[in-house]
C-alpha positions as CSV (number, residue, x, y, z in Angstrom):
1,M,-20.4,19.1,-29.0
2,K,-16.7,19.5,-28.2
3,A,-17.3,18.2,-24.7
4,D,-19.0,15.1,-26.1
5,R,-16.0,14.3,-28.3
6,S,-13.7,14.7,-25.4
7,M,-15.8,12.3,-23.3
8,I,-15.9,9.7,-26.2
9,L,-12.1,10.0,-26.6
10,I,-11.5,9.5,-22.8
11,A,-13.8,6.5,-22.8
12,A,-12.1,5.0,-25.8
13,L,-8.7,5.4,-24.3
14,G,-9.9,3.8,-21.1
15,L,-11.2,0.8,-23.1
16,L,-7.9,0.5,-25.0
17,S,-6.0,0.2,-21.7
18,T,-8.0,-2.9,-20.7
19,A,-8.7,-6.2,-22.4
20,C,-11.9,-8.1,-22.5
21,V,-12.1,-11.9,-22.7
22,V,-15.3,-13.7,-23.6
23,T,-15.4,-17.2,-22.0
24,P,-17.0,-20.2,-23.6
25,R,-20.1,-19.7,-21.5
26,G,-20.5,-16.2,-22.9
27,R,-19.3,-14.3,-19.8
28,V,-17.2,-11.3,-20.3
29,A,-14.1,-10.7,-18.1
30,V,-12.4,-7.4,-18.0
31,I,-8.7,-7.6,-17.4
32,A,-7.1,-4.5,-15.9
33,P,-3.8,-3.4,-17.3
34,V,-0.6,-4.2,-15.5
35,P,0.8,-1.0,-14.0
36,V,4.1,0.1,-15.5
37,V,6.8,0.4,-12.9
38,R,9.6,2.9,-13.7
39,Y,12.6,3.2,-11.4
40,T,14.7,6.3,-10.8
41,Y,18.3,5.2,-10.5
42,V,20.5,7.2,-8.1
43,E,24.3,7.0,-8.3
44,R,24.9,7.7,-4.7
45,E,24.1,5.1,-2.0
46,P,21.4,6.2,0.5
47,P,22.6,7.2,4.0
48,P,22.2,4.7,6.9
49,V,18.7,4.4,8.2
50,R,17.9,6.8,11.1
51,Y,16.8,5.5,14.5
52,E,13.2,6.4,15.2
53,R,11.5,6.1,18.5
54,V,8.3,4.2,18.0
55,S,5.3,5.1,20.3
56,E,2.4,2.8,21.3
57,P,0.1,2.2,18.3
58,P,-3.2,4.0,18.4
59,S,-5.0,0.6,18.1
60,R,-4.3,-3.1,17.4
61,D,-5.2,-2.4,13.8
62,H,-2.3,0.0,13.3
63,Y,1.1,-1.1,12.0
64,W,4.3,1.0,12.2
65,V,5.8,1.8,8.7
66,A,9.4,2.7,9.2
67,G,10.9,5.9,8.0
68,H,13.3,5.9,5.0
69,W,15.4,8.0,2.8
70,S,13.8,9.4,-0.4
71,W,15.7,10.8,-3.4
72,E,14.5,14.3,-4.2
73,G,16.5,15.0,-7.4
74,R,19.5,16.6,-5.7
75,G,19.9,14.7,-2.5
76,Y,18.3,12.3,0.0
77,V,15.5,13.5,2.3
78,W,14.3,11.6,5.4
79,V,10.7,10.5,5.3
80,P,9.6,9.9,8.9
81,G,7.8,6.7,9.9
82,Y,4.1,6.6,10.7
83,Y,1.3,4.3,11.7
84,H,-0.8,2.8,9.0
85,V,-4.1,1.0,9.5
86,R,-3.9,-2.7,8.5
87,P,-6.5,-3.2,5.7
88,R,-7.2,-6.8,6.8
89,P,-6.0,-8.9,9.8
90,S,-4.4,-11.5,7.5
91,V,-2.0,-9.1,5.7
92,V,1.6,-8.4,6.5
93,W,3.6,-5.2,5.8
94,E,6.7,-5.6,3.6
95,D,9.0,-2.7,4.2
96,G,10.2,-0.5,1.4
97,H,14.0,-0.7,0.7
98,W,16.7,0.5,-1.5
99,E,18.3,-2.0,-3.9
100,R,21.6,-1.9,-5.8
101,H,21.6,-2.3,-9.5
102,E,24.3,-1.9,-12.1
103,R,22.7,1.5,-13.1
104,G,22.6,2.7,-9.5
105,W,20.3,2.5,-6.4
106,Y,16.5,2.4,-6.8
107,W,13.7,2.4,-4.3
108,I,11.1,-0.4,-3.9
109,E,8.0,0.9,-2.3
110,G,6.6,-0.9,0.9
111,H,3.3,-2.7,0.5
112,W,0.8,-5.0,2.2
113,R,1.0,-8.7,1.1
């Protein structure tokens, strides 16, 4: 019985995090929630980007994602670059980068567009 209540609660919370719209034709559209982006601001500027030797890609479907500095609470740590499989031929990789803000530096994650 306790497990049933937990499942109902989880389902209700999932429904509350989405919105349903009924169109004039009676169709229901489920609108997913917009993800909340929270930035961690770092007072210190990240170090200069390291040079990385880039080898040949494993295939034409692979794209090189450059390495970057990541803030780990007490200091910056280098995250090495790697090859990532392109999800579709038409997409382009936009590199992640650090941006300056009045509150400090923050990381914007790389992504396909």
